[in-house]
KEKE-3310 file (N, C-alpha, C; in steps of 0.2 Angstrom, whole numbers, plus 5000, padded with zeros to 4 digits):
npx = (4890:4885:4874:4878:4883:4871:4866:4875:4879:4891:4899:4912:4913:4924:4926:4931:4944:4946:4948:4961:4976:4985:4977:4969:4979:4982:4969:4965:4965:4955:4942:4930:4925:4931:4928:4931:4927:4931:4942:4950:4966:4973:4988:4994:5006:5015:5009:5010:5011:4998:4983:4973:4965:4966:4965:4979:4991:5002:5010:5009:5006:4994:4991:4987:4995:4996:5008:5011:5000:5003:5011:5004:4994:4979:4965:4952:4935:4932:4937:4931:4931:4925:4928:4934:4940:4947:4949:4957:4973:4990:4999:5013:5022:5016:5009:5004:4994:4996:4989:4977:4966:4972:4983:4977:4972:4984:4988:4981:4966:4952:4943:4939:4930:4929:4931:4929:4928:4925:4914:4897:4894:4881:4872:4880:4880:4867:4868:4877:4870:4860:4868:4874:4863:4860:4872:4869:4858:4864:4870:4883:4898:4899:4885:4879:4883:4880:4866:4864:4867:4856:4845:4847:4846:4832:4827:4829:4841:4855:4868:4880:4880:4880:4887:4902:4906:4916:4920:4934:4944:4939:4923)
npy = (4855:4844:4843:4840:4827:4821:4822:4815:4799:4788:4799:4807:4816:4828:4837:4852:4849:4837:4839:4839:4845:4835:4824:4828:4828:4814:4808:4813:4806:4797:4800:4804:4817:4831:4842:4857:4866:4879:4891:4902:4909:4921:4924:4938:4944:4933:4920:4906:4903:4905:4898:4884:4884:4873:4861:4860:4847:4835:4833:4842:4860:4865:4873:4871:4874:4882:4878:4865:4859:4858:4847:4836:4821:4819:4810:4811:4817:4831:4846:4855:4871:4879:4892:4908:4918:4909:4907:4917:4923:4925:4931:4923:4922:4929:4920:4910:4908:4908:4900:4894:4887:4884:4876:4864:4860:4857:4846:4837:4837:4837:4847:4862:4870:4886:4902:4920:4930:4935:4925:4921:4912:4905:4907:4901:4888:4884:4887:4876:4865:4865:4863:4851:4843:4843:4836:4823:4820:4816:4824:4834:4843:4856:4859:4857:4867:4878:4877:4878:4891:4897:4893:4900:4914:4913:4913:4925:4930:4941:4944:4945:4934:4921:4923:4923:4910:4900:4889:4881:4873:4857:4857)
npz = (5174:5178:5171:5158:5160:5162:5149:5140:5139:5148:5152:5161:5175:5183:5197:5205:5217:5211:5198:5191:5184:5181:5179:5169:5158:5158:5155:5143:5131:5133:5130:5118:5117:5125:5138:5145:5158:5166:5173:5161:5156:5147:5141:5135:5132:5131:5123:5124:5136:5140:5149:5155:5170:5182:5195:5206:5210:5218:5207:5196:5193:5191:5181:5165:5152:5136:5129:5136:5131:5118:5118:5120:5115:5107:5102:5100:5095:5098:5107:5120:5126:5138:5144:5149:5136:5128:5114:5110:5104:5098:5084:5079:5068:5058:5051:5059:5073:5090:5104:5116:5109:5097:5101:5106:5093:5087:5095:5091:5091:5081:5080:5089:5101:5107:5116:5113:5122:5139:5148:5154:5168:5172:5161:5151:5156:5152:5139:5135:5138:5128:5118:5120:5119:5106:5102:5108:5101:5089:5081:5072:5078:5073:5069:5081:5089:5081:5082:5095:5097:5089:5097:5109:5103:5100:5112:5116:5121:5122:5110:5117:5126:5118:5107:5109:5107:5096:5083:5079:5067:5060:5052)
capx = (4894:4880:4869:4881:4883:4864:4865:4880:4881:4898:4902:4914:4914:4929:4925:4935:4950:4947:4949:4968:4980:4988:4971:4967:4984:4981:4963:4963:4963:4950:4936:4929:4924:4934:4925:4934:4923:4935:4944:4956:4970:4976:4994:4995:5014:5018:5003:5012:5009:4990:4982:4967:4966:4964:4967:4986:4992:5009:5014:5008:5004:4986:4990:4988:4998:4996:5015:5010:4995:5006:5015:4999:4991:4971:4962:4944:4932:4933:4939:4926:4934:4920:4931:4934:4945:4951:4950:4962:4980:4995:5003:5020:5026:5012:5005:5002:4991:4997:4984:4975:4963:4977:4987:4973:4972:4991:4988:4976:4959:4950:4939:4939:4925:4933:4927:4932:4928:4923:4907:4893:4894:4874:4870:4884:4877:4861:4870:4880:4865:4857:4874:4875:4856:4861:4877:4866:4854:4868:4872:4890:4900:4896:4878:4876:4885:4875:4859:4863:4866:4850:4841:4848:4843:4825:4825:4830:4848:4859:4874:4886:4880:4880:4892:4909:4908:4917:4923:4940:4946:4934:4916)
capy = (4849:4838:4843:4836:4820:4818:4822:4811:4792:4787:4805:4807:4823:4829:4844:4856:4846:4831:4841:4841:4845:4828:4820:4830:4825:4807:4805:4816:4801:4792:4802:4807:4825:4833:4848:4860:4871:4881:4898:4902:4914:4922:4928:4942:4945:4926:4916:4899:4902:4905:4891:4883:4884:4867:4860:4858:4841:4834:4832:4848:4866:4866:4878:4868:4879:4880:4874:4859:4855:4856:4841:4830:4819:4818:4807:4811:4821:4839:4849:4861:4876:4883:4896:4914:4920:4903:4907:4922:4921:4930:4929:4921:4924:4932:4915:4905:4911:4904:4901:4888:4883:4881:4871:4858:4857:4854:4840:4831:4838:4840:4853:4865:4876:4891:4908:4926:4935:4932:4922:4921:4905:4902:4907:4896:4881:4884:4885:4869:4860:4865:4861:4843:4840:4841:4831:4817:4818:4813:4830:4836:4848:4863:4859:4858:4874:4884:4876:4880:4898:4899:4892:4906:4919:4912:4914:4932:4931:4946:4941:4944:4927:4916:4924:4921:4903:4899:4883:4881:4866:4853:4859)
capz = (5172:5179:5165:5152:5162:5161:5142:5137:5142:5149:5153:5168:5177:5188:5199:5210:5218:5207:5191:5191:5178:5179:5177:5162:5154:5158:5153:5137:5125:5135:5128:5111:5118:5131:5140:5151:5161:5171:5171:5156:5157:5141:5142:5129:5130:5130:5123:5125:5143:5142:5152:5158:5177:5185:5202:5207:5214:5219:5200:5192:5197:5190:5175:5159:5148:5128:5128:5138:5127:5111:5119:5121:5110:5107:5096:5100:5090:5099:5114:5121:5130:5141:5149:5146:5131:5125:5107:5109:5102:5095:5079:5080:5063:5054:5048:5064:5079:5096:5110:5118:5104:5092:5104:5105:5086:5086:5099:5087:5091:5074:5082:5096:5102:5112:5117:5111:5127:5145:5147:5160:5170:5172:5154:5148:5157:5148:5131:5134:5139:5122:5113:5121:5117:5099:5101:5110:5095:5084:5077:5073:5082:5070:5069:5088:5091:5078:5085:5102:5096:5087:5102:5113:5100:5100:5119:5117:5124:5118:5107:5122:5129:5114:5101:5110:5105:5089:5081:5074:5065:5055:5053)
cpx = (4889:4875:4872:4881:4876:4863:4869:4881:4888:4902:4905:4915:4919:4928:4930:4942:4952:4949:4957:4971:4983:4982:4969:4972:4983:4975:4961:4961:4958:4943:4936:4928:4927:4931:4929:4930:4926:4937:4950:4960:4974:4982:4996:5002:5018:5013:5004:5010:5002:4989:4975:4969:4962:4966:4975:4986:5000:5014:5014:5005:4997:4985:4992:4989:4997:5003:5014:5005:4998:5009:5010:4996:4983:4969:4954:4942:4932:4935:4934:4929:4929:4923:4932:4941:4949:4953:4956:4969:4984:4998:5010:5024:5022:5008:5002:5000:4993:4993:4982:4971:4968:4982:4983:4972:4979:4991:4984:4969:4957:4946:4939:4934:4928:4929:4932:4932:4926:4915:4904:4892:4886:4872:4874:4882:4871:4863:4873:4875:4861:4862:4874:4868:4857:4866:4873:4861:4858:4871:4880:4891:4897:4889:4876:4878:4881:4868:4858:4863:4859:4845:4841:4845:4835:4823:4827:4836:4852:4865:4879:4886:4881:4886:4899:4911:4909:4920:4929:4942:4941:4927:4912)
cpy = (4843:4837:4839:4829:4817:4818:4816:4804:4792:4793:4805:4815:4824:4837:4846:4852:4840:4833:4844:4841:4838:4823:4822:4827:4818:4804:4808:4811:4796:4794:4805:4815:4826:4840:4851:4866:4874:4889:4897:4909:4915:4927:4932:4943:4938:4921:4909:4898:4904:4898:4891:4881:4878:4866:4857:4851:4841:4833:4838:4854:4868:4871:4873:4873:4877:4876:4867:4855:4853:4849:4835:4828:4817:4815:4807:4816:4829:4840:4855:4865:4881:4887:4902:4915:4915:4903:4913:4919:4926:4927:4928:4923:4927:4927:4910:4910:4906:4906:4894:4884:4880:4876:4864:4855:4854:4847:4835:4832:4841:4846:4855:4871:4880:4897:4914:4931:4932:4930:4921:4914:4902:4901:4901:4889:4880:4882:4879:4864:4860:4862:4853:4840:4838:4836:4824:4815:4816:4818:4831:4842:4855:4864:4861:4865:4879:4883:4879:4888:4901:4898:4898:4913:4919:4914:4921:4934:4936:4942:4940:4937:4921:4917:4923:4914:4902:4891:4884:4874:4863:4855:4853)
cpz = (5173:5174:5159:5154:5161:5152:5138:5141:5142:5150:5160:5169:5183:5190:5205:5211:5214:5200:5191:5184:5176:5177:5170:5157:5153:5155:5146:5132:5128:5133:5121:5111:5125:5132:5146:5153:5167:5169:5166:5158:5150:5143:5136:5127:5128:5129:5124:5132:5145:5144:5154:5166:5180:5192:5202:5211:5216:5213:5196:5196:5195:5184:5169:5153:5140:5126:5130:5133:5121:5111:5120:5115:5111:5101:5096:5095:5092:5106:5115:5127:5133:5146:5145:5142:5129:5118:5106:5108:5100:5089:5080:5074:5057:5050:5053:5070:5085:5101:5111:5113:5099:5095:5104:5098:5085:5089:5096:5087:5084:5075:5089:5096:5108:5112:5116:5117:5134:5145:5154:5162:5169:5165:5150:5149:5153:5140:5130:5134:5132:5117:5114:5120:5110:5098:5103:5104:5089:5079:5078:5077:5079:5070:5076:5091:5088:5081:5092:5102:5094:5093:5107:5110:5100:5107:5121:5121:5119:5116:5112:5125:5124:5108:5103:5108:5098:5089:5077:5073:5060:5058:5052)
residu = (UNK:UNK:UNK:UNK:UNK:UNK:UNK:UNK:UNK:UNK:UNK:UNK:UNK:UNK:UNK:UNK:UNK:UNK:UNK:UNK:UNK:UNK:UNK:UNK:UNK:UNK:UNK:UNK:UNK:UNK:UNK:UNK:UNK:UNK:UNK:UNK:UNK:UNK:UNK:UNK:UNK:UNK:UNK:UNK:UNK:UNK:UNK:UNK:UNK:UNK:UNK:UNK:UNK:UNK:UNK:UNK:UNK:UNK:UNK:UNK:UNK:UNK:UNK:UNK:UNK:UNK:UNK:UNK:UNK:UNK:UNK:UNK:UNK:UNK:UNK:UNK:UNK:UNK:UNK:UNK:UNK:UNK:UNK:UNK:UNK:UNK:UNK:UNK:UNK:UNK:UNK:UNK:UNK:UNK:UNK:UNK:UNK:UNK:UNK:UNK:UNK:UNK:UNK:UNK:UNK:UNK:UNK:UNK:UNK:UNK:UNK:UNK:UNK:UNK:UNK:UNK:UNK:UNK:UNK:UNK:UNK:UNK:UNK:UNK:UNK:UNK:UNK:UNK:UNK:UNK:UNK:UNK:UNK:UNK:UNK:UNK:UNK:UNK:UNK:UNK:UNK:UNK:UNK:UNK:UNK:UNK:UNK:UNK:UNK:UNK:UNK:UNK:UNK:UNK:UNK:UNK:UNK:UNK:UNK:UNK:UNK:UNK:UNK:UNK:UNK:UNK:UNK:UNK:UNK:UNK:UNK)
# end
């Protein structure tokens, strides 16, 4: 996360006990891009209970669930979910997929970068460094994601490391 702070001016980083669910809810609208680098939990049987695992405090349990995210309002450019299996969801009626990425879209994020499977922390840090280098250079979310993936391919990383990242929403 410190790498992101070096790439993006005015970035705020909240680590460990400072990265509370309450703070995430309160500050969501304060940033153009919100990046969650945490553990994700996909609840296959009840996808609205899929969650991002944050620090608990006296107001919240630390599990920012898809259901809670549906109730939030985001006015920024993108939400980045750098956590395991955040793109997974379940069809509710055959036409709508319920999960973390869809809940952020419903909350107003035009773009959500999320993951299809478990990710490696160290390699993901390198991947996100490439991604935010592109963002800092004025590139859009889709271009930045694609270029980060191309950079990983050029450095001979296997698809397992760069392919789980997908963009949902506006490209």
